[in-house]
N, C-alpha and C positions, 0 to 999 in steps of 0.2 A: 214513266214519270221522270221528270228531270230532277237533278239534285237540288236545284233551287226551290222547286215546289216542295220537296221533302223537308227543307229547312225552314219553311214558313211556319210561324206559330199561329195556331187556330185561336180565334177570339174566345171560344168556349174553354179552351185549356187555360188561357190567361184568367178568365173569370173564375174558374175553379181554383186556380192558384191564389187569387185574391181572397176568395172565401176561406180557404184553409189558413191563409196567412192571418186573416182577421180572427179566426177562432184561436189560432196559436198565440197571437199578440194579446188577445183578451185574457187568455190563460196566464201569459207572462205578466200582464198588468196586475191581475188579481192575486196570483200566487207568488210573484217575485221569484219564480223558478229560473234555473239556468236555461238560456235560450237554446243551447245545443241539446240539452236533455229534452226540451219540448219538441224540437225538430225531430229528434230520434223517435220519440213517442208517436208523433204524427205520421212519420214514415212507416212505422211498424203497424199502426192501427188503421191506416187508410191505403186504398189502392191509388197509386200515383200514375197509373198508366195513361190516364186521360187528363193529367194535370201538367201544366208547364212548371215542372219541378225546379229548374233554375230560377224562374221568376218568383216562385214561392220562397226559396232560400234567400234571394236578393231582398225581398220585402222583409222577411222575418229577421234577417240580420241587419238590414239597412236602417230600419226604423229605430231600434235601440241604439245603434251606433251614432245616430245624429239626433237623438231625443231632445237635447237642449235646443238645438237649432230649430227643430220642428215646433217645439212648444213656444219658443220665442216668436216664431212667425205666426202662430195661432193666436197668441194673446191679444194683439190689437184688432183682430177681426171677429172675436167671439164676444158675447154679451154677458159673460160670467167668468168666474175663475175656472181653471182647468179641472180642479178637483171637484167642481160642482157639475161637470158634464157627466152624462150617462157613460159608463165605461165602454159600451159598444160604440157609441157616437165618437168618443175620444179616439178609439182604435181606428175607426174609419177615417177620421180627419187626419190622423197621423199617417195612415197609408196614403191618402190623397196628397198630403203635403210632401211625403217622401217621393212619390211619383212625379209631382210637379218640379221638385228640386233636382232629382237624380235621373229620372227616366224621360229625358227630352224626346226620346223616340216615340213616346206615347203622347198624342195630341191632348192638350189641356181639356178639350171637350169630352174626350174619352175618359180621362181621369175623373171628371165631375160626374159623368153618367154612371161610371162603375161605382163611385161612392154612393150615388143615389140608389142604385140597385142593391148594394150591400145593406144600406139602411132600410130599404123596403123589406128585405128578406130577414134581417137579423135585429133591426132596431125597433123602437117603439112605433106606434101607429103613424105619427106625423114626423118622425125624425128625418125622413128623406127630404122634407122641405128645409129643415134646419141645415142639414149636410149640404144641400144644394147651394144655399145662400153663403155659407161659410167657405166652401171650396171655390165658389165664384169669386169672392173677395180675395181669397188666397192666390188664385190664378192671376188676378190683376196685379197683385204684389210681386209674385215670383216670375211670371211670364207675361209681363205687360205688352211687349211687342207682338207676341203671338195672339194675345187676346184682341189687341187693337186691329191687327191685320184681319182677323176673322170677322170682327164687327163691321169693318169697312165693306166687306164683300156682300 
């Protein structure tokens, strides 16, 4: 196997990283605990051998570091106050927003799809529809050129 193949990140490993990041960010939102302590706890309590560990860390530290920017971007595209959102949905939307802003290596359609999958797995019964609509509006705001190019094809 070539070195290039060894360095490719498997989508399943990224999905698992997002799932763990969602759980960790939910804990951070609810308990206001130190993000480094939460990360240490997650690494001690979970097997990270099949998780994209650097991606987990990037999301876990990236979302809090740009929380104000993320929340400002969300306000115009949601239909209620941030503190009225379900905490799981809020964490998913912040992860999606972070990926749209900072992870341009991830196509916007993947960001939206992963948000939907997180909502289906961890959110309320119809939250995936809400997450889909909000992340679609956010993508138009943050990655307008990419969205327009995709919709033309």
